[in-house]
VOFI-227186 format. One line per field, with one value per residue (C-alpha): residue number from 0; residue in three letters; y negated, x negated, z negated. Coordinates in nm, 3 decimals. Each point is the difference from the previous one (the first is absolute). Layout:
N
num = NUM,...
residuo = Ala,...
c2 = Y,...
c1 = X,...
c3 = Z,...
! end
This chain:
436
num = 0,1,2,3,4,5,6,7,8,9,10,11,12,13,14,15,16,17,18,19,20,21,22,23,24,25,26,27,28,29,30,31,32,33,34,35,36,37,38,39,40,41,42,43,44,45,46,47,48,49,50,51,52,53,54,55,56,57,58,59,60,61,62,63,64,65,66,67,68,69,70,71,72,73,74,75,76,77,78,79,80,81,82,83,84,85,86,87,88,89,90,91,92,93,94,95,96,97,98,99,100,101,102,103,104,105,106,107,108,109,110,111,112,113,114,115,116,117,118,119,120,121,122,123,124,125,126,127,128,129,130,131,132,133,134,135,136,137,138,139,140,141,142,143,144,145,146,147,148,149,150,151,152,153,154,155,156,157,158,159,160,161,162,163,164,165,166,167,168,169,170,171,172,173,174,175,176,177,178,179,180,181,182,183,184,185,186,187,188,189,190,191,192,193,194,195,196,197,198,199,200,201,202,203,204,205,206,207,208,209,210,211,212,213,214,215,216,217,218,219,220,221,222,223,224,225,226,227,228,229,230,231,232,233,234,235,236,237,238,239,240,241,242,243,244,245,246,247,248,249,250,251,252,253,254,255,256,257,258,259,260,261,262,263,264,265,266,267,268,269,270,271,272,273,274,275,276,277,278,279,280,281,282,283,284,285,286,287,288,289,290,291,292,293,294,295,296,297,298,299,300,301,302,303,304,305,306,307,308,309,310,311,312,313,314,315,316,317,318,319,320,321,322,323,324,325,326,327,328,329,330,331,332,333,334,335,336,337,338,339,340,341,342,343,344,345,346,347,348,349,350,351,352,353,354,355,356,357,358,359,360,361,362,363,364,365,366,367,368,369,370,371,372,373,374,375,376,377,378,379,380,381,382,383,384,385,386,387,388,389,390,391,392,393,394,395,396,397,398,399,400,401,402,403,404,405,406,407,408,409,410,411,412,413,414,415,416,417,418,419,420,421,422,423,424,425,426,427,428,429,430,431,432,433,434,435
residuo = Met,Val,Asp,Ile,Asp,Leu,Thr,Val,Lys,Phe,Cys,Gly,Val,Asn,Phe,Arg,Asn,Pro,Ile,Ala,Thr,Ala,Ser,His,Ala,Pro,Cys,Ile,Pro,Val,Pro,Tyr,Lys,Asp,Val,Cys,Tyr,Glu,Val,Tyr,Val,Lys,Leu,Ala,Gln,Lys,Tyr,Tyr,Asp,Leu,Gly,Leu,Gly,Ala,Phe,Val,Thr,Gly,Thr,Ile,Thr,Tyr,Tyr,Ser,Asp,Lys,Glu,Ala,Ser,Asn,Trp,Arg,Gly,Glu,Gln,Phe,Phe,Leu,Pro,Ile,Lys,Val,Pro,Gly,Phe,Ala,Glu,Arg,Glu,Gly,Phe,Val,Ser,Ala,Ala,Lys,Trp,Pro,Asp,Val,Leu,Phe,Pro,Lys,Ser,Lys,Gly,Ile,Glu,Val,Val,Lys,Lys,Cys,Lys,Ser,Lys,Phe,Lys,Asp,Met,Pro,Ile,Val,Ala,Ser,Ile,Val,Gly,Pro,Glu,Val,Asp,Val,Glu,Gly,Trp,Ser,Asn,Leu,Ala,Glu,Glu,Val,Val,Ser,Ala,Gly,Ala,Asp,Met,Leu,Glu,Leu,Asn,Leu,Ala,Ser,Val,Met,Thr,Tyr,Glu,Thr,Val,Thr,Lys,Ala,Leu,Glu,Thr,Val,Ala,Glu,Gly,Arg,Ser,Phe,Pro,Lys,Glu,Ala,Gly,Val,Thr,Val,Gly,Leu,Ile,Pro,Glu,Ile,Ala,Ala,Glu,Leu,Ile,Lys,Gly,Ile,Ile,Lys,Ala,Val,Asp,Val,Pro,Ile,Ile,Pro,Lys,Ile,Thr,Pro,Glu,Leu,Gly,Phe,Phe,Arg,Val,Ile,Asn,Ala,Ala,Arg,Ile,Tyr,Lys,Glu,Ala,Gly,Ala,Arg,Gly,Val,Thr,Cys,Ser,His,Ala,Phe,Ile,Thr,Val,Pro,Pro,Pro,Asp,Ile,Tyr,Asn,Arg,Gly,Lys,Ser,Leu,Met,Pro,Thr,Ile,Glu,Gly,Tyr,Pro,Ile,Ala,Ser,Phe,Trp,Cys,Thr,Val,Gly,Pro,Trp,Ser,Arg,Phe,Gly,Ala,Tyr,Arg,Asp,Val,Ala,Ala,Val,Ser,Lys,Tyr,Val,Pro,Gly,Leu,Asp,Val,Phe,Ala,Cys,Gly,Gly,Leu,Val,Ile,Pro,Glu,His,Cys,Ile,Glu,Val,Met,Met,Leu,Gly,Ala,Lys,Ala,Val,Gln,Leu,Ser,Ala,Gly,Ile,Met,Trp,Asn,Gly,Ile,Ser,Phe,Ile,Ser,Lys,Ala,Ile,Asn,Phe,Leu,Lys,Lys,Phe,Met,Ile,Glu,Gln,Gly,Tyr,Asn,Lys,Val,Asp,Glu,Phe,Ile,Gly,Leu,Gly,Leu,Lys,His,Ile,Val,Asp,Met,Gly,His,Val,Lys,Trp,Pro,Tyr,Arg,Val,Ala,Arg,Val,Asp,Tyr,Ser,Lys,Cys,Thr,Gly,Cys,Lys,Val,Cys,Leu,Asp,Thr,Trp,Cys,Phe,Ala,Leu,Tyr,Glu,Asp,Asn,Gly,Arg,Pro,Asn,Val,Asn,Lys,Glu,Leu,Cys,Arg,Gly,Cys,Asn,Leu,Cys,Val,Ile,Arg,Cys,Pro,Gln,Gly,Ala,Ile,Ser,Leu,Ile,Tyr,Ser,Pro,Ser,Tyr,Ser
c2 = -0.593,0.247,-0.079,0.381,0.016,0.367,-0.059,0.196,-0.003,0.361,0.047,-0.382,0.014,-0.257,0.234,-0.152,0.251,0.352,0.219,0.171,0.239,0.310,0.148,0.158,0.055,0.073,-0.195,0.282,0.155,0.297,0.006,-0.292,-0.315,-0.357,-0.148,0.162,-0.303,-0.255,0.225,-0.036,-0.356,0.013,0.189,-0.242,-0.277,0.127,0.050,-0.333,-0.116,0.264,-0.216,0.229,-0.068,0.138,0.222,0.332,0.098,0.388,0.142,-0.098,0.252,-0.013,0.215,-0.205,-0.021,0.282,0.255,-0.074,0.048,0.306,-0.098,0.111,-0.116,0.325,-0.078,0.149,-0.063,0.278,-0.067,0.167,0.042,0.185,0.050,-0.078,-0.255,-0.243,0.008,-0.204,0.121,-0.052,0.077,0.090,-0.070,0.174,-0.158,0.036,-0.211,-0.189,-0.050,-0.281,-0.225,-0.292,0.019,-0.233,-0.222,-0.020,-0.032,-0.349,-0.119,0.089,-0.195,-0.291,-0.038,0.055,-0.303,-0.230,0.047,0.006,-0.265,0.025,0.403,0.168,0.256,0.364,0.218,0.316,0.175,0.297,0.118,0.277,0.299,-0.191,-0.176,-0.363,-0.130,0.089,-0.131,-0.282,-0.095,0.056,-0.195,-0.309,-0.011,0.063,-0.316,-0.167,0.009,-0.159,0.283,-0.201,0.319,0.392,0.274,0.322,0.283,0.261,0.148,0.136,0.396,0.055,-0.015,0.327,0.276,0.288,0.041,0.252,-0.228,-0.259,0.171,0.060,-0.359,-0.115,0.273,-0.076,-0.355,-0.002,0.146,-0.278,-0.038,-0.313,-0.174,0.057,-0.094,0.230,0.224,-0.294,-0.196,0.297,-0.035,-0.345,-0.002,-0.004,-0.215,-0.266,0.007,-0.077,-0.260,-0.165,0.011,-0.227,-0.205,-0.156,0.070,-0.247,-0.301,0.072,0.208,0.388,0.215,0.417,0.150,0.288,0.361,0.124,0.388,-0.084,0.005,-0.251,0.006,0.030,-0.300,-0.208,0.096,-0.100,-0.367,-0.061,0.173,-0.237,-0.308,0.089,-0.011,-0.348,0.082,-0.304,0.220,0.335,0.154,0.227,0.254,0.214,0.236,0.359,0.357,0.236,0.270,-0.014,0.257,0.309,0.096,0.307,0.077,0.057,0.176,-0.227,-0.198,-0.369,-0.263,-0.231,0.038,-0.014,-0.036,0.391,0.029,0.244,-0.127,-0.100,-0.119,-0.174,-0.226,-0.317,-0.363,-0.095,-0.277,-0.142,-0.047,0.261,-0.136,-0.275,0.198,0.037,-0.416,-0.076,0.255,-0.129,-0.367,0.036,0.189,-0.237,-0.331,0.115,0.183,-0.193,-0.385,-0.254,0.195,-0.145,0.283,0.075,0.244,0.209,0.338,0.068,-0.363,0.070,-0.271,-0.399,0.110,0.226,-0.279,-0.225,0.368,0.086,-0.363,0.035,0.275,-0.273,0.008,-0.361,0.106,0.253,0.156,0.189,0.250,0.219,-0.253,-0.107,0.378,0.071,-0.341,-0.181,-0.304,-0.215,0.167,-0.294,-0.235,0.161,0.079,-0.396,-0.104,0.235,-0.138,-0.350,0.122,0.149,-0.234,-0.272,0.223,0.098,-0.331,0.058,-0.309,0.184,0.346,0.042,-0.041,0.369,0.173,0.240,-0.051,0.359,0.124,-0.110,0.242,0.304,0.172,0.356,0.257,0.092,-0.415,0.124,-0.054,0.165,-0.123,0.302,0.027,0.262,0.038,-0.095,0.084,-0.237,0.240,-0.308,0.048,0.401,0.198,0.365,0.071,0.188,-0.135,-0.102,0.341,0.156,-0.072,0.154,-0.269,0.120,-0.284,0.027,0.254,0.033,-0.078,0.047,0.003,-0.321,-0.079,-0.098,-0.076,0.145,-0.333,0.221,0.171,-0.314,-0.118,-0.313,0.123,-0.126,0.207,0.093,-0.423,0.043,0.271,-0.046,-0.081,-0.200,-0.204,0.118,0.074,-0.271,-0.003,-0.191,-0.115,-0.047,-0.180,0.326,0.361,-0.075
c1 = -2.530,-0.172,-0.386,-0.144,-0.366,-0.054,-0.354,-0.303,-0.302,-0.230,-0.346,0.034,0.094,0.320,0.315,0.278,0.202,-0.045,0.117,-0.233,-0.080,-0.175,-0.301,0.173,-0.101,0.287,-0.124,-0.245,0.109,-0.002,-0.298,-0.248,0.005,-0.125,0.317,0.118,-0.144,0.179,0.324,-0.077,-0.028,0.358,0.087,-0.141,0.132,0.396,-0.131,-0.153,0.368,0.184,-0.153,-0.261,-0.273,-0.315,-0.079,-0.187,-0.162,0.006,-0.325,-0.318,-0.269,-0.380,0.079,-0.127,0.243,-0.158,0.034,0.344,0.071,0.177,0.213,0.349,0.260,0.161,0.214,0.361,0.301,0.225,0.314,0.087,0.307,0.217,0.302,0.274,-0.216,-0.149,0.056,-0.372,-0.174,-0.356,-0.224,-0.396,-0.230,-0.283,-0.290,-0.353,-0.306,-0.140,0.351,0.123,-0.325,-0.152,-0.315,-0.239,0.023,0.368,0.045,-0.173,0.156,0.284,-0.054,-0.173,0.287,0.202,-0.181,0.034,0.395,0.075,-0.090,0.171,0.053,-0.343,-0.115,-0.147,-0.218,0.036,-0.347,-0.127,-0.369,-0.283,0.000,-0.133,-0.252,-0.006,-0.192,0.237,0.331,-0.193,-0.111,0.406,0.093,-0.222,0.170,0.331,-0.029,-0.202,0.312,0.207,0.131,0.088,-0.039,-0.082,0.197,-0.253,0.222,-0.060,0.336,0.053,0.090,-0.080,-0.401,-0.031,0.006,0.080,0.107,-0.315,-0.270,0.197,-0.052,-0.361,-0.074,0.183,-0.125,-0.378,0.051,-0.178,0.014,0.300,0.185,-0.105,0.315,0.004,0.343,0.181,-0.282,-0.264,0.291,0.010,-0.315,0.068,-0.376,-0.143,0.241,-0.083,-0.360,0.141,0.180,-0.322,-0.203,0.318,0.062,-0.377,0.117,0.259,0.178,0.365,0.165,-0.015,0.296,0.009,0.283,0.041,0.082,0.283,-0.172,-0.157,0.311,0.080,-0.281,-0.280,0.150,-0.031,-0.355,-0.084,0.156,-0.285,-0.243,0.118,0.002,-0.341,-0.109,0.130,0.314,0.240,0.316,0.130,0.287,0.262,-0.017,0.044,0.210,-0.035,-0.092,0.255,0.152,0.352,0.256,-0.014,0.280,0.118,0.228,-0.267,-0.285,-0.158,-0.118,-0.013,0.238,-0.223,0.024,-0.306,-0.023,-0.101,0.337,-0.179,0.090,-0.313,-0.075,-0.288,0.026,0.148,0.112,0.297,0.177,0.308,0.174,-0.143,-0.351,0.067,0.014,-0.375,-0.029,0.197,-0.227,-0.337,0.110,0.099,-0.243,-0.336,0.232,-0.015,-0.346,-0.194,0.066,-0.162,0.071,0.254,0.192,0.178,0.252,0.046,0.228,0.357,0.156,0.310,0.262,-0.067,0.045,-0.287,-0.227,0.089,-0.004,-0.363,-0.046,0.098,-0.195,-0.304,-0.059,-0.056,0.011,0.227,-0.119,0.290,-0.031,0.255,0.281,-0.056,-0.008,0.282,0.177,-0.142,-0.245,0.327,-0.080,-0.257,0.237,0.266,-0.204,-0.150,0.359,0.103,-0.312,0.101,0.405,-0.127,-0.182,0.246,0.243,-0.200,-0.152,-0.373,-0.152,-0.351,-0.100,-0.248,0.297,0.125,-0.349,-0.104,0.350,0.066,-0.359,0.114,0.266,-0.224,-0.121,-0.189,0.194,-0.065,0.102,0.382,0.313,0.276,0.307,0.279,0.249,0.279,0.216,0.360,0.268,0.246,0.314,0.177,-0.273,-0.081,0.142,-0.064,-0.267,-0.219,-0.335,-0.099,0.070,-0.227,-0.332,-0.212,0.069,0.095,0.296,0.171,0.260,0.367,0.312,0.334,-0.127,-0.187,-0.365,-0.069,-0.286,-0.160,-0.186,-0.217,-0.171,0.025,-0.341,0.104,-0.198,0.199,0.010,0.416,-0.007,-0.162,0.127,0.391,0.168,0.208,-0.171,0.211,-0.317,-0.198,-0.225,0.065,-0.269,-0.040,-0.307,-0.095,0.084,0.157
c3 = -13.229,-0.238,0.059,0.057,0.008,0.189,0.024,-0.218,-0.010,0.043,-0.070,0.033,0.312,0.043,0.184,0.122,-0.147,-0.141,0.248,0.259,0.230,-0.130,0.246,0.312,0.372,0.222,0.270,0.127,0.299,0.191,0.169,-0.196,0.180,-0.041,-0.011,-0.327,-0.209,0.152,-0.010,-0.348,-0.054,0.157,-0.266,-0.284,0.185,-0.059,-0.352,-0.057,0.150,-0.256,-0.258,-0.148,-0.270,0.078,0.334,-0.059,0.277,0.159,-0.105,0.161,0.045,0.086,0.344,0.312,0.323,0.167,-0.325,-0.015,0.417,-0.090,-0.273,-0.020,-0.188,-0.152,-0.267,-0.069,-0.273,-0.114,-0.186,-0.331,-0.056,-0.363,0.092,-0.240,-0.155,0.227,0.385,0.032,-0.278,0.117,0.300,0.024,0.211,0.190,0.213,0.051,-0.071,0.177,0.200,-0.168,-0.081,0.196,0.128,-0.117,0.323,-0.003,-0.375,-0.008,0.309,-0.184,-0.328,0.212,0.215,-0.322,-0.221,0.304,0.039,-0.380,-0.160,-0.350,0.031,-0.176,0.195,-0.214,0.238,-0.110,0.048,0.010,0.117,0.054,-0.295,-0.335,0.169,-0.159,0.305,0.220,-0.194,-0.051,0.330,0.072,-0.237,0.148,0.289,-0.058,-0.304,0.335,0.159,-0.234,-0.228,-0.351,-0.199,0.080,-0.135,0.025,0.102,-0.262,0.014,0.359,-0.055,0.420,-0.051,-0.057,0.289,-0.236,-0.413,-0.024,0.152,-0.223,-0.344,0.071,0.042,-0.290,-0.205,0.112,0.048,0.311,0.338,0.112,0.309,0.230,-0.172,-0.318,-0.103,-0.305,-0.029,-0.121,-0.174,-0.174,-0.186,-0.083,-0.147,0.407,0.107,-0.295,0.157,0.363,-0.165,-0.202,0.347,0.202,-0.255,0.024,0.407,-0.010,-0.232,0.017,-0.275,0.079,-0.091,0.027,0.097,-0.300,0.135,-0.202,0.020,-0.302,-0.241,-0.301,-0.216,0.297,0.125,-0.265,-0.068,0.412,-0.052,-0.309,0.222,0.304,-0.230,-0.156,0.336,0.049,0.223,-0.068,0.054,0.122,0.202,-0.131,0.171,0.307,0.120,-0.212,0.194,0.014,0.236,0.217,-0.102,0.219,0.213,-0.190,0.313,0.205,-0.193,-0.209,0.378,-0.053,0.083,0.188,0.387,0.224,0.376,0.048,-0.165,-0.306,-0.295,-0.236,-0.374,-0.231,-0.283,0.039,-0.134,-0.167,0.113,-0.145,-0.364,-0.150,0.025,-0.213,-0.307,0.001,0.127,-0.337,-0.212,0.165,-0.046,-0.324,-0.118,0.115,-0.064,-0.346,-0.049,0.202,-0.025,0.184,0.354,0.188,0.182,0.296,0.046,0.305,0.054,0.016,-0.025,0.219,-0.167,-0.108,-0.366,0.018,0.065,-0.341,-0.191,0.055,-0.019,-0.330,-0.122,0.126,0.353,0.114,0.335,0.257,0.265,0.255,0.186,-0.041,-0.075,0.372,0.171,-0.220,0.124,0.251,-0.022,-0.042,-0.358,-0.087,0.038,-0.200,-0.260,-0.022,-0.013,-0.246,-0.195,-0.017,-0.065,-0.306,-0.150,0.051,-0.167,-0.256,-0.126,0.120,0.170,0.091,0.037,-0.205,-0.306,0.098,0.096,-0.265,-0.247,-0.006,-0.132,-0.342,0.005,0.064,-0.294,-0.067,-0.045,-0.351,-0.065,0.120,-0.185,0.076,-0.120,-0.059,0.235,0.117,0.298,0.028,0.223,0.123,0.075,0.178,0.246,0.004,0.241,-0.118,0.256,-0.269,0.203,-0.369,-0.102,0.250,-0.190,-0.270,-0.249,-0.390,-0.024,0.258,0.018,0.111,-0.235,0.167,0.343,-0.075,-0.065,-0.364,-0.139,-0.342,-0.198,-0.205,0.267,0.279,0.025,0.246,0.272,0.291,0.160,0.023,0.083,0.351,0.070,-0.031,0.314,-0.160,-0.252,-0.254,-0.268,-0.166,-0.299,-0.328,-0.152,-0.375,-0.186,-0.209,-0.033,-0.301
! end
């Protein structure tokens, strides 16, 4: 029996394996009830029994029970399909803030219960404080850490924190008039978020991990990570669902596909959920890992098959957070991902997880340093059926020759598109060291 070590040390905290949950709160009932934290701890028990390495709580706010008494769990998932391409391409999700959050007392109770029940599963508490009030965030952090949280994830990425786009634009442009729950609006101004990080670090003695919003974009994500590191953050989470809008119903005068209780569909800017989100996570994880060394990175977003978890770890993530994968496949995906990880490591000859973390980074170079080999397309006529799919193209190199496709090698640039489109796998690229 090969001895495989799945443990990782994330920001100095030992995880029994690198598979964690992302912050999500499916337990908020309609209407809000005191029992919700007990339901949530039962869910955490299931995750623990499936072998989860670390548990990230639903986001805990500073709201009192009284202030949260009229909350409603308003959330909806809409599947998006592309006929002829994928049965289930992805989906989008709509939820109103703060209807997927914990009021303070219930969130603290979750941390206490989980900490007492799961001794070898670290508790990462997701929190969001009032506006950009350093004292308010720090006070909340102190209470949550006192309840037993092993580290804090600062929710600076949630896209559900603004009531209108206009108000959010004003907030970001002016750097003031923040909503009560800052979320993505303050996450778009890393310099202000850094002041919160500094204040919280003074108040508590656990690792602080800001969650970076993908709405920053490639270059500003790198800049934000640098600012957060200078402020004292030990790690970051990359990243969150990005903002999109569900497609309109073209056969119903552009109305939304989202049903409502009144029967009239409405639309808004929603979150992406599913495998299409993972490319944002790959980008941000690799960017931070490559250009801001010294930060431990949590990967989050669009990881829906076990291979995705390993891919993003090879891009620099020390651990992964599952959310889309659980929604996509069910909670059993946790154990499937862990078991696949074990099998993968045995087959590939890795004894420790650390041995493959970041391996892919050394193969990422700036575009200006890429050296493209000479390559041309070649048709295998033993496989070609003459369907002419490849000829339905803008390519200069492909042409019809006696009813079959042929390739002008002088014009072919080896872009690979004809290879991808051929339904018979009859086209391949032939590589050469140079153009000579």
